[in-house]
SEMARKE-639700 format. One record per atom (N, C-alpha, C, O): residue in one letter; z, y, x. Coordinates in steps of 0.2 Angstrom, whole numbers, padded with zeros to 4 digits, always signed. Last residue first. Example, Ala and Ser with C-alpha at 12.3 -4.5 7.8 and 13.67 -1.06 7.14 Angstrom:
<rolos>
S+0035-0011+0064
S+0036-0005+0068
S+0039+0000+0064
S+0040+0006+0067
A+0039-0028+0066
A+0039-0022+0062
A+0039-0016+0066
A+0042-0017+0071
</rolos>
This chain:
<rolos>
Y-0043-0200+0134
Y-0049-0203+0137
Y-0052-0197+0141
Y-0058-0198+0144
E-0031-0195+0130
E-0032-0202+0130
E-0038-0205+0133
E-0039-0211+0135
I-0033-0182+0137
I-0027-0185+0137
I-0027-0192+0136
I-0024-0196+0140
G-0046-0179+0137
G-0042-0176+0142
G-0036-0179+0142
G-0032-0178+0148
A-0047-0179+0119
A-0051-0178+0125
A-0046-0175+0131
A-0042-0170+0129
R-0036-0189+0110
R-0038-0182+0112
R-0042-0182+0118
R-0039-0185+0123
A-0035-0200+0096
A-0036-0199+0103
A-0039-0192+0104
A-0043-0189+0100
K-0025-0193+0081
K-0031-0196+0084
K-0031-0195+0092
K-0028-0191+0095
V-0010-0197+0074
V-0014-0193+0079
V-0019-0196+0082
V-0018-0202+0085
G-0003-0206+0065
G-0010-0204+0063
G-0013-0199+0068
G-0019-0197+0066
R+0008-0211+0070
R+0009-0206+0065
R+0002-0203+0063
R+0002-0199+0058
D+0004-0220+0080
D+0007-0223+0074
D+0008-0217+0069
D+0009-0219+0063
F+0000-0211+0090
F-0005-0214+0086
F-0002-0217+0080
F-0005-0217+0075
Y+0012-0208+0096
Y+0010-0203+0091
Y+0004-0206+0087
Y+0003-0204+0082
H+0024-0220+0100
H+0017-0217+0101
H+0014-0213+0095
H+0014-0216+0089
R+0037-0228+0108
R+0034-0223+0103
R+0028-0221+0104
R+0026-0220+0110
E+0037-0238+0118
E+0043-0237+0114
E+0041-0233+0107
E+0044-0234+0102
K+0026-0248+0126
K+0027-0243+0121
K+0033-0243+0118
K+0035-0248+0115
V+0027-0251+0143
V+0030-0253+0136
V+0030-0247+0132
V+0032-0241+0134
M+0018-0256+0157
M+0019-0250+0152
M+0020-0252+0146
M+0016-0256+0142
R+0023-0264+0171
R+0022-0265+0163
R+0023-0258+0160
R+0029-0255+0160
T+0016-0268+0186
T+0020-0262+0182
T+0018-0264+0175
T+0012-0264+0174
V+0017-0278+0200
V+0016-0278+0193
V+0020-0273+0189
V+0026-0273+0189
L+0011-0282+0215
L+0015-0277+0211
L+0013-0278+0204
L+0007-0279+0203
D+0004-0293+0220
D+0010-0290+0224
D+0014-0285+0220
D+0020-0285+0222
A-0001-0306+0209
A-0001-0299+0211
A+0005-0298+0215
A+0010-0301+0214
H+0000-0319+0205
H-0004-0318+0211
H-0004-0310+0213
H-0008-0308+0218
D+0007-0319+0193
D+0010-0321+0200
D+0006-0320+0206
D+0009-0320+0212
L-0002-0316+0184
L+0001-0311+0187
L+0004-0312+0193
L+0006-0308+0197
L-0006-0329+0181
L-0012-0325+0184
L-0008-0319+0188
L-0009-0318+0193
Q+0006-0333+0175
Q+0003-0337+0180
Q-0002-0333+0185
Q-0003-0334+0191
E+0007-0324+0164
E+0012-0324+0170
E+0009-0327+0176
E+0010-0325+0181
D-0002-0316+0154
D-0003-0322+0158
D+0001-0322+0164
D-0001-0319+0170
E-0003-0305+0147
E+0003-0308+0147
E+0003-0315+0151
E+0007-0319+0150
C-0011-0290+0147
C-0011-0296+0151
C-0004-0299+0149
C+0001-0296+0151
R-0021-0276+0146
R-0016-0280+0143
R-0017-0287+0145
R-0022-0290+0146
G-0025-0267+0162
G-0026-0270+0155
G-0020-0274+0152
G-0014-0275+0155
T-0031-0267+0178
T-0027-0264+0173
T-0029-0268+0167
T-0034-0271+0167
L-0029-0269+0196
L-0031-0272+0190
L-0027-0269+0184
L-0021-0267+0185
I-0034-0265+0212
I-0030-0262+0206
I-0033-0265+0200
I-0039-0264+0199
L-0032-0269+0229
L-0036-0271+0222
L-0032-0269+0216
L-0026-0272+0216
E-0035-0264+0245
E-0031-0264+0239
E-0035-0265+0232
E-0040-0262+0231
M-0040-0275+0258
M-0042-0270+0253
M-0037-0270+0247
M-0034-0275+0244
D-0038-0284+0267
D-0037-0278+0269
D-0039-0273+0264
D-0040-0267+0266
K-0041-0297+0261
K-0034-0295+0263
K-0033-0288+0265
K-0027-0285+0265
P-0053-0296+0248
P-0051-0295+0255
P-0044-0293+0256
P-0041-0289+0253
A-0052-0308+0235
A-0051-0301+0237
A-0049-0300+0245
A-0045-0304+0247
R-0051-0321+0230
R-0057-0319+0235
R-0056-0312+0237
R-0060-0310+0242
Q-0041-0321+0220
Q-0041-0325+0226
Q-0045-0323+0231
Q-0044-0325+0237
I-0047-0312+0211
I-0042-0310+0214
I-0041-0314+0220
I-0039-0311+0226
L-0059-0321+0207
L-0060-0314+0210
L-0053-0311+0214
L-0054-0309+0220
G-0051-0332+0202
G-0056-0332+0207
G-0057-0326+0210
G-0056-0326+0216
L-0046-0325+0190
L-0042-0327+0195
L-0045-0329+0202
L-0042-0328+0207
V-0057-0322+0183
V-0053-0317+0185
V-0048-0319+0191
V-0048-0316+0196
A-0062-0336+0180
A-0066-0330+0184
A-0062-0325+0187
A-0063-0323+0192
E-0051-0341+0173
E-0053-0344+0180
E-0057-0339+0184
E-0056-0338+0190
R-0051-0334+0162
R-0046-0333+0166
R-0047-0336+0173
R-0045-0333+0178
T-0067-0327+0158
T-0063-0332+0158
T-0057-0331+0163
T-0058-0326+0167
L-0070-0312+0148
L-0070-0316+0154
L-0065-0321+0154
L-0061-0321+0150
L-0068-0309+0135
L-0074-0306+0137
L-0075-0311+0144
L-0081-0312+0146
G-0055-0313+0129
G-0060-0317+0128
G-0068-0315+0131
G-0073-0318+0130
Y-0044-0304+0129
Y-0048-0304+0123
Y-0054-0308+0123
Y-0059-0308+0119
T-0040-0305+0142
T-0036-0307+0137
T-0039-0308+0131
T-0038-0312+0127
M-0051-0301+0150
M-0049-0308+0150
M-0045-0309+0145
M-0046-0315+0141
S-0051-0287+0147
S-0057-0291+0146
S-0056-0299+0146
S-0058-0302+0142
S-0038-0284+0152
S-0039-0284+0144
S-0045-0288+0143
S-0045-0292+0138
L-0041-0285+0165
L-0036-0289+0162
L-0037-0290+0155
L-0036-0295+0152
I-0050-0275+0167
I-0053-0282+0168
I-0048-0287+0165
I-0049-0292+0162
E-0047-0261+0166
E-0048-0266+0159
E-0050-0272+0161
E-0052-0276+0156
D-0053-0257+0181
D-0051-0255+0175
D-0052-0259+0169
D-0058-0260+0167
L-0052-0260+0196
L-0055-0264+0191
L-0051-0263+0184
L-0047-0267+0182
V-0053-0251+0210
V-0050-0252+0204
V-0054-0255+0199
V-0060-0254+0199
L-0051-0253+0227
L-0056-0254+0222
L-0052-0256+0215
L-0048-0260+0214
L-0050-0248+0243
L-0047-0248+0237
L-0051-0249+0231
L-0056-0245+0231
D-0058-0248+0253
D-0051-0249+0255
D-0047-0250+0249
D-0042-0253+0249
F-0075-0254+0254
F-0069-0251+0250
F-0062-0253+0253
F-0061-0259+0255
N-0085-0261+0259
N-0085-0254+0260
N-0080-0250+0256
N-0081-0244+0255
G-0087-0275+0259
G-0083-0272+0264
G-0083-0265+0264
G-0080-0263+0269
G-0095-0283+0250
G-0099-0278+0254
G-0094-0275+0260
G-0096-0272+0265
A-0086-0290+0242
A-0090-0293+0248
A-0093-0288+0252
A-0094-0290+0258
M-0083-0280+0233
M-0078-0283+0237
M-0081-0286+0243
M-0079-0285+0249
L-0095-0278+0226
L-0092-0273+0230
L-0087-0275+0235
L-0086-0272+0240
N-0098-0291+0221
N-0102-0288+0226
N-0099-0282+0230
N-0101-0281+0236
E-0087-0292+0212
E-0088-0297+0218
E-0092-0294+0223
E-0091-0295+0229
A-0090-0281+0203
A-0084-0282+0207
A-0084-0287+0213
A-0082-0285+0218
L-0103-0286+0198
L-0102-0279+0202
L-0096-0279+0206
L-0096-0278+0212
S-0098-0297+0192
S-0102-0298+0197
S-0103-0291+0201
S-0103-0292+0207
L-0089-0291+0182
L-0087-0296+0187
L-0091-0296+0193
L-0088-0297+0199
G-0099-0284+0175
G-0094-0280+0178
G-0091-0285+0183
G-0090-0283+0189
R-0107-0295+0170
R-0110-0290+0174
R-0105-0286+0178
R-0106-0285+0184
V-0096-0300+0161
V-0099-0304+0167
V-0102-0300+0172
V-0101-0300+0178
A-0096-0289+0152
A-0090-0291+0156
A-0092-0295+0162
A-0089-0294+0167
E-0109-0290+0147
E-0108-0284+0150
E-0101-0285+0155
E-0101-0283+0160
E-0108-0303+0141
E-0113-0301+0146
E-0112-0296+0150
E-0113-0296+0156
I-0098-0301+0131
I-0097-0305+0136
I-0102-0304+0142
I-0100-0305+0148
D-0106-0291+0123
D-0100-0289+0126
D-0098-0294+0132
D-0095-0292+0137
Q-0116-0300+0119
Q-0118-0294+0122
Q-0112-0291+0126
Q-0112-0290+0132
P-0109-0309+0110
P-0112-0311+0116
P-0114-0306+0121
P-0114-0307+0127
T-0094-0299+0105
T-0101-0302+0104
T-0104-0305+0111
T-0101-0304+0116
V-0078-0298+0099
V-0082-0300+0105
V-0089-0302+0102
V-0089-0307+0099
G-0067-0286+0091
G-0071-0292+0091
G-0075-0293+0097
G-0077-0288+0101
F-0070-0270+0084
F-0065-0274+0087
F-0070-0281+0088
F-0075-0281+0085
R-0074-0253+0084
R-0077-0260+0083
R-0072-0265+0087
R-0071-0264+0093
F-0066-0240+0076
F-0066-0244+0082
F-0069-0251+0081
F-0066-0254+0076
T-0072-0226+0067
T-0067-0231+0068
T-0070-0235+0074
T-0075-0234+0076
G-0081-0216+0066
G-0075-0214+0070
G-0071-0220+0070
G-0066-0220+0074
D-0093-0219+0059
D-0088-0216+0056
D-0082-0214+0059
D-0077-0212+0056
P-0101-0225+0070
P-0102-0218+0068
P-0097-0215+0063
P-0096-0209+0063
K-0089-0233+0081
K-0093-0233+0075
K-0095-0226+0073
K-0090-0222+0074
M-0086-0237+0098
M-0085-0232+0093
M-0090-0232+0087
M-0096-0231+0089
R-0091-0246+0107
R-0086-0248+0102
R-0084-0243+0097
R-0082-0245+0091
E-0105-0249+0116
E-0102-0244+0112
E-0097-0248+0107
E-0098-0252+0103
L-0101-0261+0130
L-0105-0258+0125
L-0101-0253+0121
L-0095-0252+0121
G-0099-0262+0148
G-0097-0263+0141
G-0102-0259+0136
G-0106-0255+0138
T-0096-0254+0163
T-0099-0259+0159
T-0097-0259+0152
T-0092-0255+0150
I-0099-0242+0176
I-0097-0243+0169
I-0101-0249+0166
I-0107-0250+0166
Y-0094-0239+0192
Y-0099-0242+0188
Y-0096-0244+0182
Y-0090-0246+0181
F-0093-0227+0206
F-0090-0231+0200
F-0096-0233+0196
F-0101-0231+0196
E-0089-0219+0221
E-0093-0224+0217
E-0090-0227+0212
E-0084-0230+0213
I-0086-0202+0222
I-0083-0208+0221
I-0087-0213+0218
I-0089-0211+0212
G-0090-0188+0223
G-0094-0194+0226
G-0091-0200+0226
G-0092-0204+0230
L-0084-0179+0216
L-0081-0180+0222
L-0085-0185+0226
L-0084-0186+0232
Q-0092-0179+0204
Q-0091-0173+0208
Q-0088-0174+0215
Q-0090-0170+0220
A-0089-0192+0200
A-0095-0190+0201
A-0095-0184+0205
A-0099-0184+0210
F-0075-0191+0196
F-0077-0195+0201
F-0084-0193+0204
F-0085-0193+0210
V-0076-0181+0187
V-0072-0179+0193
V-0075-0184+0198
V-0077-0182+0204
A-0081-0188+0177
A-0085-0183+0179
A-0082-0180+0186
A-0085-0177+0190
L-0072-0198+0174
L-0078-0199+0178
L-0082-0194+0180
L-0086-0195+0185
E-0062-0190+0169
E-0061-0193+0175
E-0067-0195+0179
E-0068-0194+0185
N-0072-0183+0158
N-0066-0182+0161
N-0066-0185+0167
N-0069-0182+0172
H-0084-0196+0151
H-0082-0189+0153
H-0076-0189+0157
H-0075-0194+0160
R-0087-0208+0145
R-0092-0205+0151
R-0090-0198+0152
R-0094-0194+0154
Y-0080-0213+0135
Y-0077-0214+0142
Y-0081-0210+0147
Y-0079-0210+0152
T-0088-0210+0124
T-0081-0208+0124
T-0079-0208+0131
T-0075-0203+0133
E-0099-0218+0125
E-0100-0212+0127
E-0093-0208+0128
E-0092-0203+0131
S-0094-0235+0131
S-0094-0230+0126
S-0095-0223+0128
S-0093-0221+0134
G-0091-0244+0140
G-0098-0241+0140
G-0099-0237+0135
G-0105-0234+0134
K-0080-0251+0144
K-0080-0244+0143
K-0087-0241+0143
K-0088-0235+0146
D-0078-0264+0149
D-0078-0263+0142
D-0077-0256+0140
D-0074-0254+0136
F-0072-0259+0164
F-0074-0264+0160
F-0073-0262+0153
F-0068-0259+0151
L-0077-0251+0179
L-0073-0250+0172
L-0076-0255+0167
L-0082-0255+0165
V-0074-0251+0195
V-0078-0254+0190
V-0074-0254+0183
V-0068-0256+0183
A-0073-0240+0209
A-0070-0242+0202
A-0075-0245+0198
A-0081-0243+0198
G-0067-0235+0225
G-0072-0236+0220
G-0069-0239+0214
G-0063-0240+0214
V-0064-0228+0242
V-0062-0230+0235
V-0068-0230+0231
V-0073-0227+0231
R-0058-0226+0257
R-0064-0227+0254
R-0063-0231+0247
R-0060-0236+0247
R-0046-0213+0261
R-0048-0220+0260
R-0055-0220+0257
R-0057-0216+0254
G-0042-0200+0263
G-0047-0203+0267
G-0049-0210+0266
G-0053-0212+0270
A-0032-0196+0254
A-0030-0199+0261
A-0036-0202+0266
A-0035-0205+0271
G-0040-0195+0243
G-0037-0188+0246
G-0034-0190+0254
G-0034-0186+0258
F-0041-0208+0239
F-0047-0204+0241
F-0045-0198+0245
F-0048-0196+0250
A-0028-0211+0236
A-0031-0214+0241
A-0037-0210+0244
A-0038-0210+0250
R-0027-0203+0225
R-0023-0201+0230
R-0025-0205+0236
R-0023-0202+0242
I-0036-0207+0216
I-0038-0201+0219
I-0033-0199+0225
I-0035-0196+0229
L-0031-0220+0214
L-0038-0219+0217
L-0038-0212+0220
L-0041-0212+0225
L-0019-0217+0208
L-0019-0220+0214
L-0026-0219+0218
L-0026-0218+0224
G-0024-0211+0196
G-0020-0207+0200
G-0020-0210+0207
G-0020-0206+0212
T-0031-0222+0190
T-0035-0217+0192
T-0031-0212+0197
T-0034-0210+0202
A-0019-0230+0188
A-0024-0233+0193
A-0029-0227+0195
A-0031-0227+0201
A-0013-0222+0178
A-0009-0224+0184
A-0014-0226+0190
A-0014-0224+0196
T-0022-0222+0168
T-0020-0216+0171
T-0017-0217+0177
T-0018-0213+0182
T-0023-0235+0164
T-0029-0232+0167
T-0027-0226+0171
T-0029-0224+0177
K-0009-0236+0159
K-0012-0240+0164
K-0018-0238+0168
K-0019-0238+0174
G-0005-0227+0149
G-0004-0225+0156
G-0006-0230+0161
G-0006-0229+0167
K+0004-0234+0134
K-0001-0229+0137
K+0000-0228+0145
K+0006-0228+0147
G+0008-0251+0132
G+0009-0244+0132
G+0004-0240+0136
G+0001-0243+0140
D+0006-0264+0133
D+0004-0261+0127
D+0005-0253+0127
D+0003-0250+0123
G+0002-0270+0150
G+0006-0269+0144
G+0003-0265+0138
G-0003-0263+0139
I+0000-0266+0168
I-0001-0270+0162
I+0003-0267+0156
I+0006-0263+0157
Y-0007-0265+0183
Y-0004-0261+0178
Y-0006-0264+0171
Y-0011-0264+0168
A-0006-0273+0198
A-0008-0274+0191
A-0004-0269+0187
A+0002-0270+0187
Q-0012-0275+0215
Q-0008-0271+0210
Q-0011-0272+0203
Q-0017-0272+0202
I-0012-0283+0229
I-0015-0283+0223
I-0010-0280+0218
I-0004-0282+0218
M-0016-0277+0246
M-0011-0279+0240
M-0015-0279+0234
M-0021-0276+0233
</rolos>
């Protein structure tokens, strides 16, 4: 099945990570490619647990946190190169047949924000092995692409403490 966790609300990566851990606990072969998460901010917490459990994962993307604590928006040619590298990793992992479940975290945001083309992401979805669960996360309003998913869960922000100035917290947001 193809599962997509989308929307502007919190919980997309958390849902995918929870599913990955559940599948791993059930004896399934699991892995993950994290798109646009090359920042040191993301190299802790769940990734430390993945490493301790021996779960195969790959990180792509460049640092987006500036030294002053603000976030770097926009897309550079290097951001695109990293996203394409992630897509290639995902293609190779799918083709290798070693996974029952593969999480492609933020692949949909990478497409939405112009790091990957819609055609490239759609092609990847269409080539997914029928016996592998493929989990896609990120912001995405492309209903034609989402029509290829067997499950779409939309995380909708009704209220968020970020809007009150609360900063991201280790172990909660990252």
